[in-house]
C-alpha positions as CSV (number, residue, x, y, z in Angstrom):
1,M,34.0,-30.0,-3.3
2,T,31.6,-31.5,-0.8
3,P,27.8,-31.3,-1.4
4,R,26.0,-29.2,1.1
5,M,22.7,-31.1,0.9
6,N,20.5,-33.0,-1.5
7,F,18.0,-30.3,-2.2
8,M,15.7,-32.7,-4.0
9,Q,15.3,-34.8,-0.9
10,A,15.1,-31.8,1.4
11,A,12.2,-30.1,-0.3
12,P,10.7,-32.6,-2.8
13,D,7.4,-30.8,-3.4
14,T,9.1,-27.6,-4.2
15,V,11.5,-29.3,-6.6
16,K,8.5,-31.2,-8.2
17,A,7.1,-27.8,-9.1
18,L,10.3,-26.9,-11.0
19,M,10.3,-30.3,-12.6
20,A,6.8,-29.7,-13.8
21,L,7.9,-26.5,-15.5
22,E,10.8,-28.4,-17.0
23,A,8.4,-31.0,-18.4
24,Q,6.2,-28.3,-19.9
25,I,9.2,-26.7,-21.6
26,Q,10.3,-30.1,-23.0
27,G,6.8,-30.5,-24.6
28,S,6.6,-26.9,-25.8
29,G,7.7,-27.7,-29.4
30,L,11.2,-26.1,-29.1
31,E,13.8,-28.3,-30.8
32,Q,15.6,-30.6,-28.4
33,S,19.0,-29.6,-29.9
34,L,18.1,-25.9,-29.2
35,I,17.0,-26.7,-25.6
36,E,20.3,-28.4,-24.8
37,L,22.4,-25.7,-26.4
38,V,20.5,-23.1,-24.3
39,K,20.9,-25.1,-21.1
40,T,24.6,-25.6,-21.7
41,R,25.3,-22.0,-22.6
42,A,23.4,-20.6,-19.5
43,S,25.3,-23.2,-17.4
44,Q,28.6,-22.1,-18.8
45,I,27.8,-18.5,-18.0
46,N,26.8,-19.4,-14.5
47,G,29.8,-21.7,-14.0
48,C,27.6,-24.7,-13.1
49,A,29.8,-27.8,-13.6
50,Y,27.0,-30.2,-12.6
51,C,24.6,-28.8,-15.3
52,I,27.3,-28.4,-18.0
53,N,28.2,-32.0,-17.5
54,M,24.5,-33.1,-17.6
55,H,23.5,-31.0,-20.6
56,T,26.5,-31.7,-22.8
57,S,25.9,-35.4,-22.2
58,D,22.2,-35.0,-23.0
59,A,23.0,-33.0,-26.1
60,R,25.3,-35.8,-27.4
61,K,22.5,-38.4,-26.7
62,H,20.3,-36.3,-28.9
63,G,22.8,-36.2,-31.8
64,E,24.7,-32.9,-31.0
65,T,28.2,-32.9,-32.4
66,E,31.3,-32.6,-30.2
67,Q,32.5,-29.7,-32.4
68,R,29.4,-27.6,-31.8
69,L,29.6,-28.3,-28.0
70,Y,33.3,-27.3,-28.0
71,L,32.6,-24.1,-29.8
72,L,29.5,-23.1,-27.8
73,N,31.4,-20.8,-25.5
74,A,32.6,-18.8,-28.6
75,W,29.4,-19.2,-30.7
76,R,29.7,-15.7,-32.1
77,E,32.9,-16.6,-33.8
78,A,31.9,-20.0,-35.0
79,P,29.9,-20.7,-38.2
80,A,28.4,-23.8,-36.8
81,Y,25.0,-22.4,-35.6
82,S,21.9,-21.4,-37.5
83,E,20.4,-17.9,-37.3
84,R,17.7,-19.2,-35.0
85,E,20.2,-20.8,-32.7
86,R,22.3,-17.6,-32.7
87,A,19.2,-15.5,-31.7
88,A,18.4,-18.0,-28.9
89,L,22.0,-18.0,-27.6
90,A,22.1,-14.2,-27.6
91,W,18.8,-14.1,-25.8
92,T,20.1,-16.8,-23.3
93,E,23.1,-14.6,-22.5
94,A,20.9,-11.5,-22.1
95,V,18.3,-13.1,-19.9
96,T,20.9,-15.0,-17.8
97,L,22.8,-11.7,-17.2
98,I,19.6,-9.7,-16.9
99,A,20.9,-7.4,-14.1
100,D,23.6,-6.2,-16.6
101,T,21.7,-6.4,-19.9
102,H,18.1,-5.6,-19.1
103,A,17.2,-7.7,-22.2
104,P,17.8,-5.1,-24.9
105,D,15.3,-4.2,-27.6
106,D,17.7,-5.2,-30.4
107,L,18.1,-8.7,-29.1
108,Y,14.4,-9.1,-28.5
109,A,13.8,-8.0,-32.1
110,E,16.2,-10.5,-33.4
111,V,14.6,-13.3,-31.3
112,R,11.2,-12.3,-32.7
113,K,12.5,-12.7,-36.2
114,H,13.1,-16.4,-35.5
115,F,10.5,-17.3,-32.8
116,S,6.8,-16.8,-32.6
117,E,5.3,-15.1,-29.5
118,A,4.6,-18.5,-27.8
119,E,8.1,-19.8,-28.7
120,T,9.6,-16.6,-27.3
121,V,7.8,-17.1,-24.0
122,N,8.8,-20.8,-24.0
123,L,12.4,-19.9,-24.8
124,T,12.5,-17.3,-22.0
125,M,11.0,-19.8,-19.6
126,L,13.6,-22.4,-20.6
127,I,16.3,-19.8,-19.8
128,A,14.7,-19.0,-16.5
129,T,14.3,-22.6,-15.6
130,I,17.9,-23.6,-16.3
131,N,19.0,-20.5,-14.4
132,A,17.0,-21.8,-11.4
133,W,18.5,-25.3,-11.7
134,N,22.0,-23.7,-11.9
135,R,21.4,-21.7,-8.8
136,L,20.2,-24.7,-6.9
137,A,23.1,-26.9,-8.0
138,I,25.7,-24.2,-7.3
139,S,24.2,-23.1,-4.0
140,F,24.1,-26.7,-2.7
141,R,27.3,-27.7,-4.3
142,A,26.0,-30.5,-6.5
143,V,29.0,-32.5,-7.7
144,P,29.0,-33.9,-11.3
145,P,30.1,-37.5,-11.7
146,V,33.7,-37.4,-12.9
147,R,35.5,-40.3,-14.6
148,A,39.1,-40.8,-14.1
149,K,41.5,-39.6,-16.8
150,A,42.0,-42.3,-19.4
151,A,45.4,-44.0,-19.2
152,S,47.8,-42.9,-21.9
153,A,48.9,-45.6,-24.3
154,A,52.6,-46.3,-23.9
């Protein structure tokens, strides 16, 4: 795949506005592990290789386990996530697929069991922000750095 353009260089002031929102969310009090799980899950749904690569790497740097990252695409069937994380992941899917789901009341109620009003807004803004980054990266064909396959031991 060939990148179409470097969108950060093409419109730096616009991208700075998105980066400011990103910084606000990072300082919102949401757990870093939750932030990275949400970013990775939304990126999986959207098929954003660049963001999946970035956020799984960031998650590992913040202590996330390989197993939980491997199971994220099937989080409903895996016992590895807390009730708060499950509510956030369900809300991530609903908000990412908003045209199909319309953010149903039952999912909202579940989120509210685990998140305060402010946290719910911050979580939703986190989801909106990663969806914006996914759309930029996919639209302009951002290419993740890829390492060559490790040589097999013979």
